[in-house]
N, C-alpha and C positions, 0 to 999 in steps of 0.2 A: 855270611849267613850260616844258619844251622839247619842241617837236615835231620829231623827227629827220627825218621824211619831208619836211617843208616847210622844215626848217632855220631855224626861227623860234622866238623866245621868246614866251610869252603869259602872261597873268595871269587870275585869276578862278577859274572852275570847270572841271572836267573830268568827262566822262561815261565810264563803263565799262559795256559792254553784253554781254549774252549773247544770241545770235541763233540761231534754229533754221535748218535747211537750207532751209526755206520762206521765210526772210527776215523772220521775225517776232521782234521783241525780246521776250524772256520774262523777263528780269531786268536790272536796271540799278542802278548806284550812282553818286552824285555826290560828288566830292571837291574839295578845293582843288587848284589846278594843280600845286602843289609835291609832292603825294603820289605816291610811286612806284606804278606799275601793279600790281606783284606783290602789294602789300598788300591788294588788293581781290578777288583771286580767290576766297578762302575765303568772303567775303561773298556773291559771286554764286552760288557753288556751293550755299550754304545756302538761297538764294532759289529756285533751280531746279536740281535735280540732273540732270546729264547724264553718261553714262559715257564720252563722247568730247568733248574740248574742243580746238578749234583756236584758237590765240591768235597775236597778232602778236609781233614781236621785242621789244616793250617788256616782255613777260612772261617773258623768258628768266631762269630761275633753277633751278639744279640742286636746291636744297633744296625748292623748291615742287614740282618734277617728282617727286622722291622721295616727298614727303608725299602728293601726289595719287595716285601709283601704289599706295601702301600702302592707300589708301581705295578702290581699284578703279576709279580714273578714269584714262583714257588721255589724256595731255596732250601736245600737240604745238605747237612754235613753229618758225618758219623758222630756218635756220642763218644766222648772220652770216657775212660774207665771210672772217673769220679763224678760223672754226670748221671742224672736220672734217665733211664731208658724212655724214649718218647713214643714209639709206635710199634705195632706188630709188623709193619712194612719194612722194618730195619733190615732184615735179611735179604729181601728182594732188592732193596736199594743198594745194599753193599755189593750184591751180585752185579748190578749195573755199573757200579763204580769200578769193580774189578775189570770189566770190559774196557773201561776208559784207561785204567792203569796199564792195560796191555799195550795200548797205543804208545804210552810213554816208554815202556820197556822195549818195544820194537824200535822206536827212534834211538834209544840209547844203544841197543845191541847192533842194529843194522848200520847206523850212521855215526855211532860213537859221539853223540852230541854232548855228553857229559864232559868229554875231554876235548873241547873245541880248541884248536890251535890259534884262533883269532886273538889279536892283541888289542883290538879296538871294538867299540860298540858296533860300528858299521860292518866290520869284518865278521863279528859274531852274528849279526843280523843276516848278512849275505849267506853265510854258511848254513844258518838255520832255514832260511827260505829255500835254499837248494834242496835240503833234506825234506822239507815239507812238500815241495813240489813233486819230487820223485815219489815220496810215500803216497801222496794223493793220486798221482798218475797211475800207480800200480793198483790202487784200490778201485779206481773208476774203470780201468780197462781190464 
């Protein structure tokens, strides 16, 4: 897969997460790095329904936006540089997204999940669930 933020290619597995405003991961999915982000949104929505979803630019898709709107889900992604700006709420929504990105940064820094030593899907999932459990436990207690 390709990480546009870091401008690097990577292989292995990729995690897709649904995070609450409190910073708790409530749903996740693991895929091969080559799977496009848009394909996992419906899986995450089926695991944990939320009427409002803020996603990163990897999830930009007009068809997905339309489909979720039909189901009563408000779906937002930041605009790319070549897209027309959509709303005055853009700054507020980006601030909320930043809070969510902090969760990912914490998982990467505290638990080193980007460099997971697992060699199999089940090993990766077990290590990820350990990290998510510990992270959630500390946030709740």
